[in-house]
N, C-alpha and C positions, 0 to 999 in steps of 0.2 A: 286251395284241399289235396292234401297230397295223396298220389295217387297208393288203392291196397286188395287186398287179396289179391296180388299178382301171381301169384303162386298159382301151379295146378296141382299142388299136392293135395289127396284125399279124392279125388276126381275119382278114382275108378271105384271107390268105395259107394260114391253114389251111385253106380249101377250096376243092378241086379242083370245076374246070370243071363236071365231070361229075355229079359230089354236086351242085352249086347247079341243075343241069338239071335232075338227076331231084329235086329236093324240090321245085321249082316244076311239075311234072308231076303229083304225088301234091298238090302242095297245089291246082291246079287240079283233080284227078278227086275230092276230098275236097269240095269246091263243087259241081262237077256233082252227087254223090251225092247229095249235099240236099236240091240245088234237084228231082233226080226226085223225090226219095219225098216234094213235097209239102212237105217246112216249108223251114225257112231255118237249123235247124242252131246255132239261139240254146240258150243257155246262161242259166245266174242267174248274180248277182256272186256267191254264194255258191261255186260250182262252179273259182270261177279262183283258189282255192287248194285243194287236193286233199293226201292223208296219203300216201305210195306206200312199197313196203317191196318187197324182191328178188323176190319172188314175181311183181308187176305192173309193176317198171321198165317190160319192154322195153312193155308195151303203154302204160301210162300218159304214160312218158317217152319214149322213141324214137320208138315212132309217132306220137305226139302231134306233138312236132319235126317233125315233116315237114309242120306247119299251121299252127304258131305255136312263137316260142321256151320253150321251159321253162328260169323258173329254178330250181333245187333250192338249197333252204335243210337244209343237214346242222346239226340241233342237237341235245343234248338235255335229259331236265328238269330234270339237276343245274348247268348250264351256266346261270350268268348274265349271262353277254354275251348268249346266245342272246335269255332273257327280254327283252332290248332293241332285239334286233335285228328279231326274227322278228314282231312285232305291225308296225316299220318296215315290211318287206314285207310281208306281209299287206294292211295300209291301201293303200300304192301297186300291189299287184297290180289291186285294184279298182277304183282310181284313173284306172291306165291303159286298163279297159274293155277285156280282153280284147289289147291288142297283149302281153302275154306271157302265162303261165301259171305260176302259183308251185305245185312240189309240195315236200314238207317229210319232208325223211327223219332219222329218230331213230335215232341211229345206231347208243343202246345194241341197239336190235332187231335192226340192220340190218349190223354187223361187216364184211361181204361187200362193200357197195359201197362203205361207209367205208375200205377197202382198195382197192379197183380204181380209187378216184378219187384213191387215193394222198393222202389227206390225215393230217397232222400233228395239227390242233388243231381247237375249232372256236371258234365259226360259223366255217363255209365254206361260201362260197357259189359254184355252178358255171352254168352253161347250156348245155342242148344245145340246138344248132340242128343240122336235117337231119342230125341222126345223132350231129353230132358236140360233145364236150365243150370245151366253154371254160371255162378259171378264173375267177375275178371279181374276189372277192376273199376273204379271213380274216379273223377279228377281227373290234371293233365297225366303224363305219364311221358319220360324219354322214348326215345324209338327204341333203346336197346332193351329195355324192359320188354315190349310190346313183343317185340322181336322174340324173347325170350318164351313169353307166356303159350304167343301163337305157336311154335315148335310146339312145347308140351302141349298142346291143343290138337296138332293136328296128327302127332305121336300116339293121343287115347283116342283118337276117332279111328287110325289105323289100325292099330294093335289091338285093342279091346271089342271095335262095332266095324270093322273092317270094311269101311271109309275108306276110300281110296283116290278120293274127291272127283270133281269134273274134270271132261274132254274140254280141252280150250284151242279154239281155232281164231289165230289173229285173223284169217280171211272173211268170216261168220257175220255177218249184218247183224247190229246188237236188235234185240228185240226177235229177229226172224223180218222186218220189215223194212224200208230204206226206210231212208235219215230225212227227219223234215227238215221243210225249205228254211232254211237263216232266216230268220223276221230281218228287215227293216231296221236300220237303228234309230233310235227315238232323237227325238232335241237335244235334251240334256244326256246323254248315256258318256258322254265324253268325260263330264265332270263326276260322272255318279263314277265311272272308273277309276278317276284318280283319286275322291275317297273313299272306294275301298280301299286301293294299293296304299295310302298314305294309314287307314285301321292297321294293315297286315304288317306294314313299316315299323308302326309303332307310336307315326306322327301325328297322335290325336289333335294336337293344336289345325293342322293341316288338315283332317278327315271332317273339324268342324269347319274349319273358314270354306272350301270345297261344298259340304254340304247345303253352307250358306250361302256358295254362289250360287245354288240350283231355284233356292225355295225365295231368292231377288227377283229369279228371271220367272220362275212359277211355282208361285206361294203355297199351291194347292198339292205340290208333289209328294205323293204318299211314304213312297219310297224315301225320298229327300231328310224328311221330317223324321220316319222310323232312323234310320239310318245318325241324324242329330241328334237328337235323342240318347243313343246307344253310344257315340263317342264323346258326349258332354257327362255323361254317367261314368266313363270309363274313367274318365278326365278327370273328374271329381275324385274318385277314390286311389289312383295314382300317386304313391308314396305315403299314403294313408298304412297309422299303425293298426290292422285290424283285432289288436287284443285291448290297445287303448281305446280305441273307438269303443268297441260293448262293454270296455268296464264303464267308460264316461254316460251311457248309455243306462246300464241297471243303475249308478250312483245316481245320478240324474234324473228321473223320470219324469221332471218338469221343464229340460232346457228343451226346446227346440230342435237347436240347429244341433245336438246331440244324438237326441230320438233322428232326424234328418240324416246324417251322416251313419249311423246305424243302417237303417232300413236302407242306404245306397248300398250295402253289404252286401245286407240279404238278396235283394235282388241282383246282384252281381256273381253270388253263390249260389243263384238258381234259386231258392226260397221265396218266390214269389210271395206265395198270401202271406208269411209272416212280413213280409215288407210293406205290404198292404197294411195287413192288421195294426200294425205297429205306427202307421199316422193317421189312421182312420181315430186307433185310443187315441192321442195324441192330440188331437182337431176337439174332439169331445172334451178336451181337459185345458184349451186355449180358447182365448177371447181375442178381440181384437185382429192387431198385426201378425201377429203369432201364429194367430189362428189361416190367417190366410197365407202365410208364408207356408203354412204345413200342405194346406190346401192346393198351393200352384205345384209343392212339390212332388205332392202324390198322383196331381194331374201330367206332370212331365214324365214319373215313371210308367204311366197306363198308356202311354206313346213309346214305350221302350216294349210291353209289354206285345203292344194292338190292339186296338178297339173293339177287334170281336173277339179276343181270347175269354174265354167265360169266365175267368178269375178277375178281367176288369172287369167286365159287367156287375157281377156279385160284388167289387169294391164300391163302383159308382152307387147303386143302390145305396151300399155301407152309410158311405159318403154322403149320399142326400140326407139317411136319419139323420147320423150325427148333426148334420148342420142345421134341418128344419126341425 
């Protein structure tokens, strides 16, 4: 997926003059309140990146967008492009030293927010400035492009809305509370870390083997099950021609392998319900070994997304209806 909406051109036109004036007033009030309370309002660099859910969205994003531009990173654990983009955004949030706040939203746990922003695939990045949502880009993007977009966002926030950013104190305690004590290492943490490192380096075969090593010792390890399903999915789509896969699926609706390959691509691209729906329809059209092959692949994709995901729960019901 190619990045889009990388330009901030037109953002100023989206902001009414009244909204800009109100945002400036709120920013000034916030700074004045901090001064009256005898503090600088300084935060820790760790507080520049926050996890946000639906319950806290108004407080953590909308209200804070009157003080500082808030960049929203919509991501999911199973999304591999997210694992490339999110660390870059987190590093830049610290580097920009309070000129924007990064809010991370797990779409699997916050479906309503995903729908409200009209997101079709992830990663997707938006900004909220003075309560106004602005699309930045969707899909993976190079760091140079990201920096350019953030520079434009910061400039709009400062010039149009008077948002001078947050005061950052490296000595401040994150969250205003002592850090939690480190948890003791689990018996398989070393093997799991090796698997993650293999994934990060692009060694999919190594990651698959590392997760299998964990499961050999601990067959019920959920983290290893999920990691193995994700690594095997990425291994299957590695090097394929997406356009050819989709042409084959469209031209050969009865071809089980063509539909399975397309479903893998759907899932990697973030189109979870499309992937599930494609395979459930294929189950309905097939019998015998072909049906069982499709069913097993669908169960593997359920593992990638996670058993508690509402889309998995709904798809399991649909699969049961298709089978019985």
